[in-house]
C-alpha positions in Angstrom: 49.0 -72.1 13.0 49.1 -72.8 16.5 46.2 -73.3 18.7 45.6 -74.0 22.5 42.5 -75.7 23.5 41.5 -74.9 27.0 39.4 -77.8 28.4 40.8 -80.2 26.2 39.9 -83.2 28.6 36.2 -82.8 28.1 34.0 -84.8 25.8 34.2 -81.8 23.3 37.8 -81.5 23.6 38.6 -84.8 23.0 36.8 -84.9 19.8 38.5 -81.5 18.7 42.0 -82.0 19.7 42.9 -84.8 17.2 41.6 -82.6 14.2 44.0 -80.2 15.1 47.2 -82.2 15.6 50.0 -81.4 15.5 49.5 -77.7 16.0 47.4 -78.1 19.1 48.5 -77.4 22.8 46.0 -79.4 25.3 45.2 -77.8 28.4 43.3 -79.1 30.9 42.3 -78.5 34.6 45.3 -80.5 35.8 47.5 -78.1 34.1 46.0 -75.0 35.5 42.7 -73.9 36.9 41.1 -70.8 34.6 40.2 -69.0 37.8 44.0 -68.8 38.6 45.0 -65.7 36.2 48.6 -65.9 37.1 48.9 -69.6 36.4 46.9 -69.4 33.2 49.0 -66.4 32.0 52.1 -68.3 32.3 50.9 -71.4 30.6 49.4 -69.7 27.8 52.5 -67.2 27.4 54.6 -70.4 27.2 52.3 -71.8 24.3 52.2 -68.7 22.5 49.3 -69.8 20.4 47.8 -67.9 17.3 44.3 -68.9 18.6 42.8 -69.9 21.9 39.7 -72.3 21.7 37.9 -72.0 25.3 35.8 -75.3 26.0 36.2 -74.9 29.9 32.8 -74.6 31.7 30.9 -75.3 34.6 28.0 -76.8 33.2 26.4 -78.8 36.2 23.0 -77.0 35.4 21.4 -77.8 38.7 24.7 -77.6 40.8 24.9 -74.0 39.3 21.7 -73.2 40.8 22.6 -74.2 44.3 26.3 -73.1 44.1 26.1 -69.7 42.0 29.5 -68.7 43.4 31.1 -71.9 41.6 29.2 -71.0 38.2 30.3 -67.5 37.9 34.0 -68.2 39.0 34.3 -70.6 36.2 32.1 -69.2 33.5 32.4 -65.5 34.1 35.5 -64.9 36.2 37.4 -67.7 34.4 36.5 -66.6 31.1 37.2 -62.8 31.8 41.0 -64.2 32.5 41.1 -65.8 29.4 39.9 -62.9 27.5 42.2 -60.5 29.1 45.4 -62.9 28.6 44.4 -63.2 24.9 43.9 -59.7 24.5 47.4 -59.0 25.7 49.0 -61.9 23.7 47.1 -60.4 20.9 45.8 -64.0 19.9 42.5 -64.8 18.6 40.1 -66.0 21.2 37.1 -68.7 20.3 34.9 -69.1 23.3 32.2 -72.0 23.2 28.9 -70.8 24.7 25.7 -72.4 25.1 21.7 -71.8 23.9 21.0 -71.8 27.6 22.0 -67.9 27.2 18.1 -67.9 25.8 15.0 -69.3 27.4 13.0 -66.4 28.5 10.2 -66.4 25.6 7.8 -69.4 26.8 5.9 -69.2 23.5 9.2 -69.4 21.1 8.6 -71.4 17.9 11.4 -70.3 15.2 15.4 -70.5 15.7 17.3 -67.7 17.6 19.7 -65.8 15.4 22.7 -64.3 16.7 21.8 -60.8 16.8 18.9 -61.3 19.0 18.6 -60.3 22.6 19.3 -63.2 25.1 17.3 -63.9 28.2 18.7 -66.7 30.2 16.4 -68.3 33.2 19.0 -70.2 35.4 22.3 -69.3 36.9 24.0 -71.2 34.7 22.8 -69.5 31.6 23.2 -65.9 33.2 26.9 -67.0 34.2 27.6 -68.1 30.7 26.0 -64.9 29.1 28.4 -62.9 31.6 31.4 -64.9 30.2 30.3 -64.0 26.6 30.2 -60.0 27.6 33.7 -60.4 29.0 35.0 -62.1 25.7 32.9 -59.7 23.6 34.2 -56.3 25.5 37.8 -57.5 26.7 39.4 -59.2 23.4 39.1 -57.6 20.5 39.9 -60.7 18.0 37.2 -63.0 19.2 34.3 -65.4 18.3 31.5 -66.6 20.4 30.2 -69.9 19.4 26.8 -71.3 20.9 26.1 -74.7 20.6 23.4 -76.9 22.3 22.9 -80.5 23.7 26.3 -82.0 23.5 26.8 -85.8 23.7 30.2 -87.3 22.6 32.0 -90.5 22.9 34.1 -89.5 25.8 30.9 -88.7 27.7 30.4 -86.0 30.2 32.2 -87.0 33.4 31.1 -84.3 35.9 27.3 -85.3 34.8 28.1 -88.9 35.3 27.7 -89.8 31.5 25.8 -87.5 28.7 22.1 -87.8 28.0 22.4 -90.8 25.6 24.5 -92.6 28.1 22.1 -92.0 30.9 19.3 -93.3 28.6 20.9 -96.5 27.8 21.9 -97.1 31.3 18.4 -96.5 32.3 17.1 -98.8 29.7 19.0 -101.7 31.4 17.3 -100.9 34.6 13.6 -100.0 33.7 11.1 -101.0 31.2 9.3 -97.2 31.3 11.6 -93.9 31.5 9.8 -90.5 32.1 11.3 -87.9 29.9 10.3 -84.0 29.7 8.3 -83.1 26.5 8.1 -79.5 26.7 11.9 -78.6 26.2 12.9 -78.2 22.4 16.5 -78.1 21.2 18.9 -79.7 19.0 20.9 -82.6 20.3 24.5 -82.2 18.8 27.3 -84.7 18.5 30.7 -83.5 19.5 32.3 -85.1 16.5 30.1 -82.5 14.3 30.7 -79.6 16.5 34.3 -80.3 16.5 34.5 -80.3 12.8 32.7 -76.9 12.8 34.9 -75.4 15.3 38.0 -76.5 12.8 36.1 -74.7 9.9 35.5 -71.7 12.1 39.0 -71.6 13.5 40.3 -71.5 9.6 38.2 -68.6 8.7 38.3 -65.2 10.0 34.9 -64.7 11.3 34.3 -62.7 14.6 31.6 -61.9 16.9 28.9 -64.6 17.4 28.1 -67.7 15.6 25.6 -70.5 16.4 26.8 -74.1 15.8 24.6 -77.2 16.3 23.5 -80.0 14.3 20.3 -79.8 12.1 16.8 -80.2 12.9 15.2 -80.1 16.2 13.4 -82.3 18.8 11.8 -82.3 22.2 14.0 -84.4 24.8 11.2 -87.5 25.0 11.7 -87.4 21.1 15.4 -87.8 21.5 15.1 -90.4 24.0 12.4 -92.3 21.6 14.8 -92.1 18.9 17.7 -93.3 21.0 15.8 -96.5 22.0 14.5 -96.9 18.5 18.2 -97.2 16.8 19.2 -99.3 19.7 16.1 -101.6 19.7 15.5 -101.0 23.3 12.0 -102.3 24.3 11.7 -99.2 26.6 8.6 -97.0 26.6 9.1 -93.3 27.0 6.6 -91.5 29.1 6.6 -87.5 28.2 6.2 -85.5 31.1 6.4 -81.5 31.9 9.4 -79.9 33.3 7.5 -78.8 36.3 6.7 -82.7 37.0 10.2 -83.7 36.6 11.4 -81.1 39.5 14.8 -79.9 38.3 16.3 -77.4 40.5 17.3 -75.2 37.4 14.7 -74.1 34.8 15.5 -75.0 31.2 14.7 -73.1 28.3 11.5 -74.4 26.8 12.6 -73.6 23.2 16.6 -73.0 22.5 16.8 -74.1 18.9 19.8 -71.9 17.3 19.6 -70.8 13.6 23.0 -71.8 11.5 22.1 -69.3 9.0 25.5 -67.3 9.9 27.5 -70.4 9.8 26.2 -71.6 6.2 26.6 -67.9 4.9 30.5 -68.4 5.6 30.7 -71.0 3.2 30.1 -74.2 5.2 28.0 -77.2 4.5 25.2 -77.4 7.2 26.1 -79.9 10.1 24.3 -83.4 9.8 20.5 -83.8 10.9 20.8 -84.7 14.7 18.8 -88.1 14.1 21.5 -89.0 11.4 24.4 -87.9 13.9 22.6 -89.9 16.5 22.7 -93.1 14.6 26.5 -92.8 13.7 27.1 -92.3 17.4 25.0 -95.5 18.2 26.7 -97.5 15.4 29.1 -100.3 16.3 31.6 -99.7 19.1 29.8 -97.3 21.2 
């Protein structure tokens, strides 16, 4: 079974591809831009994969708010190109999406199931939802995988590092850090998500499937756990999102239910705090 991974150079791609060797074709932006239909068609046709896993995305949430054309060109039109080409090649498409397709329910307190209606509250979320719709309508053999709060050893170069790396960097500069307390989600290790994607690739599941670590927390609780594990003497000051002043709104609650993934016979992914401890272990 041959698999082409689009976005192989990102932090999730760098944990996923080694699990797929030697059957993986690594496709990065240096190879082709997903907004270039002709170039993308040529690359995928030459690979002739059985499965395409799309990890490409413009995930700079605040920048998407300022430059919606960038968000939609990559997260919607680029995904449309991938879906159309996969349909023509009759290969299965696994497309990675986000918890940010939710967020409209301000008083939400229980995890979102796959069948529930989305309600994004940012340009990024809307663009990712449009990408989902293109996958679901243009490619019969598809699986949309929504995940949440990714962090990995490769970091997120476009963001200047993932949340964990940012907190550790700030801890070297400050004794007190303000972190939002009114956004609840599930921080997820790319190592665990990569393993989950491999499981899904090896099973004929279609439609939508949520994939995150277990449990949930607010961002200030996540930061507090980072500093506890690393023994950093830093005070975390909880603040409201409105006081933080980010350009784009974030979901106040975007925990995703893992019931469908587990119904496939898969074991639940580790608790977020356990995976964080592994990530912060020797060698980070």
